[in-house]
N, C-alpha and C positions, 0 to 999 in steps of 0.2 A: 686410127683405124688399121689403118695399113700395117704400122709395126705388129699389131694384135692379129692379123693376116696373116704377116710373113709367120710368128712365132708358131701359129699354130699347123702352118704349111710345114714349116723346117721337122713336125712331128717329135718336138720338145716335150711339148703337153702331151704327160700319156692321158690322163683322164680330166673327165670338165663335166662338173656336177651344175643346172644349169634350171631356171623356168624358162618354162615355153608357155607365153601369152598374149596368143592371138585377141583375145578378148580385152585386152587391156592395151595392145600396142596396134591393133590395126586402124581401129579410128584417129588415133595419134598420127601414124603414119602417114594416113589418106591426107591428114590435115597438112604433111610435108611436101605431099605431091606425090602424084600418080603412079611416079616411079618408084615409090617407096613402100608400096601397098604390100608387093609378095615379098617383101624383106625376107620376112623369117621363114617360107619352106626355101629358099633362094640359100640361106642360110646353113640351113639342113644340109641341103644338097653338096655345097661346098666341105662341110664334115664329111659327106659318105666321101666325096672324091678323094680327100685325102688319106683315109682310110679306116676313118673310125665307126665302131659298132658300137648301135645306141640299146638301150633296153627304158624304160617307159616305168616311172617312179609314179604313181597316180598318190595322193594326196593322205590316201586311208593306207596307204603303205609305209609314206616315209613318216606317218606318227601314228605307227602301230606300237601302241603300248607296252603289249609280250616282248620286246625287241630289249625294252629298256629294265624289264624286273629284276629283280635280284633271281639267281638263280636260272633265269633264261639264257644266260649270254651277254648281254648288253651289246654295246658296238662290235664285240669279239664273236658273237654270234653265226654261223653260216648261214649268207643271204638266201631269202627264199627265191627259188624261179621265177624271174619277171618276165613279161611279154618283153618280145622283139619290136623295135621301131626299123623299119625297112626301109631303102629307098623310094620305093612303089609310093608308101603314103606321102613322101612329102612331093613328089608327083602330081597324085591327086590335090594335096592341099595348094601347089603352084596353080593348079587350074580354076579351084575355087578363088584364091584371090584374083586371079589375073582377070578371072571371070568379073566378080565384084568390080573389079577398077574398069571393066570395058563395058558395064551396067549391060552386062548378059546372065548374071546370076540366075536360075529359074527363082521364080515368086520374090526376087528382091526389092521389085519395084511394087511390092503390092499385089493383092491378089488377080489381077487383070493383066499380070506379067507372066503368068504359067504358060508353057508352048500347049500346054492338052486344055483344049473344050471343054470338060467334066469339073476339071479344078479351077478353072476360072468361073464356071456357073456356080459353084459352090461357097464360092468367096473364102476360100481357104488364106487365112491370114499367118505368114509366120511373123516371128516377133524382127525385126529390122532396128529395134533402138532400145538405149540404154545397158543394161549390164547384160554381157553376154550376147551381144546384138550378132545377128546371122549366122548364130552359132547351130541352127538347126535347117540352115540352108547348104551348109558345106558339104561337099562330095561326101557321100556315108563311106567311101573307101578310103578317104584320108584318117591322117592320126586326129584332124582337127574336130572331126566328127564323134569324138571318143569323150569329148569332154566340153564341158560349156565355156570355161570363162579362160583357167589358166591350169597347167600342170608342171612337172620337172622331167627331165632327161638327165639320164648319168651316160656320155658318150666316153669311149675308151678306147687305147691304141692296142691293153693289153686282154686281149680277148677270153684269156681262163679267169679274170676277173668275174665275168658276167655268165660262167656256166655251170650248173646249168642252165639256159636261157629257155623260156617257156614257149607258147604259142605265140604265133605274131599279134600284135595288137587288134584289136577288131574281127578277126578270122573267123570267130563264135557266130558274129553276126551277119559280116558280110566278107566269106570266103575270100582272099587275096586271087588264088586261084580258079576261082567258079564262080568268075563276076556274071552277071545279067542285068541288063539294062532296066528290064523287066522285073525283076524281085528283089529291089534296092530301098524302096520305102519304107515300109515293114521289115525288121529285120528278121533272121531265120528262128533263133532259138529264143528270144526276148521278146516282154510285151512291150517295152520302148524302143527307141533307134540310137540313143546314145545312153553312156553308162551314168550321165546327169542329168537327166532331162526335166524341167520343169514344165508345168502345165500339163503333164499329163494326166492329173486325177479330176482335170476341166473339160467338161465337153465342148465349149467352144474352142478350145486350144491343144485339145487331145493329139487330134489328128496332125495339125502344122507340126508339133513337136514330134512327131513319125512314132507317133504311139498309135496302135489301135482303139475305137471308143471303148471309154469304160462302162456305158450303160446302153440305156435303149434309148437315151435321147435322139431325135429326130436330126436334128441339126449334124451331131456329131455321126451318125450312123450313114446321111446324106454325102457326109467328105469322105468316108473311109472307104465307101463305095465307088464316090469318085475317084479314088486314088487305085482301086482296083482296078477300074475299067481302063484307067491311063497306064497302068503297068503294062496291061495284056497289050495295048498298040504301042508299047514303046517312047513313049512321050512324055515323061518325065524330065527328060532335057539333060541328063547327066551321062557323059562318056564313059565307053571303057579306053582306058589309055594302054 
């Protein structure tokens, strides 16, 4: 690994396409020891330090069939505008992973581990087991809050490769430059908290998945009201970095 790190630092590698998979690696890195839990965001910060610019390649972009159709340009077609991944994303992801390691991630130890009493009283329980575990508990300003399990990243030193870049990842939900700890559980412009939210159509899991209540079920409405009360008090437990 030291040889690979030296190669990256030499800037001889101009482009890197890689899968970014906290859903796969987080439990496995945790098994290797607590010092490894934050390895993925630390890797991203190291790449930013070298000078790489990064773009997000979600699966629906990677597998867009129209890019490969005859007459559409195929692999020679112009690149679509891709969303930027910026250093601040990785700083928030680092906070999430280290908070999980230190057993301080809000809600990670069950409904009684929320810092806000209203959330504890309504028994809001996020998924912390199995496929995509913890994804709905990551800091909403991080990259990891925008997908459930894994995604793809293009890092380049040849910035013209990624021009024109589109908006910053997640800014339409939680603007990086306009963050408030009081308004981050439910996104500002979407009905769900991440780009891939499992459980949003189920009253018992919707609010925990950062979705607004999909109906008039009392359990769901009570949890939504609890979140809104905690937002007003600034007690959700996610800092502004």
